[in-house]
C-alpha positions as CSV (number, residue, x, y, z in Angstrom):
1,M,221.0,178.5,119.4
2,K,221.4,174.8,120.4
3,N,219.5,173.9,117.3
4,T,221.7,175.9,115.2
5,L,224.7,174.3,116.8
6,K,223.3,170.8,116.2
7,S,222.6,171.9,112.5
8,M,226.0,173.2,111.8
9,L,227.4,169.9,113.3
10,L,225.3,167.9,111.0
11,V,226.2,169.8,107.9
12,S,230.0,169.7,108.9
13,A,229.6,165.9,109.3
14,L,228.1,165.4,106.0
15,L,230.7,167.5,104.2
16,M,233.9,166.4,105.9
17,P,234.1,163.0,104.1
18,M,235.2,164.8,100.8
19,A,238.5,165.6,102.4
20,G,239.9,162.1,103.0
21,F,239.3,159.9,99.8
22,A,243.0,159.5,98.9
23,A,244.1,158.0,102.3
24,D,244.6,154.5,103.5
25,G,244.1,152.8,99.9
26,D,240.4,152.1,100.4
27,S,238.0,152.8,97.4
28,I,236.2,155.9,97.0
29,G,233.0,153.8,97.5
30,T,234.3,152.6,100.9
31,K,235.3,155.9,101.9
32,V,231.9,157.5,101.4
33,E,230.1,154.2,102.8
34,D,232.2,154.8,106.1
35,S,231.5,158.5,106.1
36,V,227.9,157.9,105.7
37,I,227.7,155.7,108.7
38,T,229.9,158.3,110.7
39,A,227.5,161.1,109.6
40,K,224.4,159.0,110.6
41,V,225.8,158.4,113.9
42,K,226.5,162.0,114.5
43,A,223.0,162.9,113.3
44,A,221.5,160.5,115.7
45,F,223.6,162.1,118.6
46,A,222.4,165.5,117.5
47,K,218.8,164.6,117.6
48,D,219.0,163.0,121.1
49,K,219.0,165.4,124.0
50,A,220.8,162.9,126.4
51,V,224.0,162.8,124.2
52,S,226.3,165.7,123.5
53,A,227.2,165.5,119.8
54,T,230.0,167.9,120.3
55,D,231.9,166.0,123.1
56,I,231.8,162.6,121.5
57,S,233.8,161.8,118.4
58,V,232.8,159.2,115.8
59,E,235.2,157.3,113.5
60,T,234.1,154.5,111.3
61,D,236.5,151.8,109.5
62,S,236.1,149.9,106.3
63,N,234.4,147.0,108.1
64,G,231.5,149.1,110.0
65,L,233.4,149.2,113.2
66,V,232.8,152.5,114.9
67,Q,235.1,154.0,117.4
68,L,233.5,156.5,119.9
69,T,236.0,158.7,121.7
70,G,235.7,161.9,123.8
71,H,233.9,162.8,127.0
72,A,230.5,162.2,128.5
73,K,229.0,163.7,131.7
74,S,227.8,160.4,132.8
75,R,227.9,156.5,132.2
76,A,224.2,156.8,131.2
77,E,225.2,159.3,128.4
78,A,228.1,157.2,127.2
79,D,225.8,154.0,127.1
80,K,223.1,156.0,125.4
81,A,225.8,156.9,122.6
82,V,226.8,153.4,122.2
83,Q,223.1,152.4,121.8
84,L,222.3,154.9,119.2
85,T,225.5,154.0,117.3
86,K,224.4,150.3,117.2
87,Q,220.9,151.1,115.8
88,V,222.7,152.8,112.6
89,K,222.5,150.6,109.5
90,G,226.0,149.6,108.3
91,V,227.4,149.3,112.0
92,T,228.9,146.1,112.6
93,A,230.4,146.8,116.0
94,V,231.1,149.5,118.5
95,K,234.3,150.3,120.5
96,D,233.4,152.5,123.3
97,D,236.4,154.5,124.4
98,I,234.3,157.3,125.9
99,V,235.7,158.8,129.1
100,V,233.0,159.4,131.9
101,A,233.5,162.5,133.9
102,Q,234.2,161.8,137.6
């Protein structure tokens, strides 16, 4: 069931970019590139057992800056999410706004 959820999340992440092309004045090419980076980060989360792909949100701007928000069970999980994000091609910087559970 967990693999099914991960697969559904990945498919959703790949389809979502089509909804926002008209916003922010960026070109369609830029929007696609940003969305590809976001999808790759989410896919990396889905593949990793230490990171909850459903609890951490990913947003990418037109400069390759990726902002991570949401909740992590531990500092180790949040750090792993940042590490995985930095490994994705096209990511220029990571803003870590993940809240760690107390």
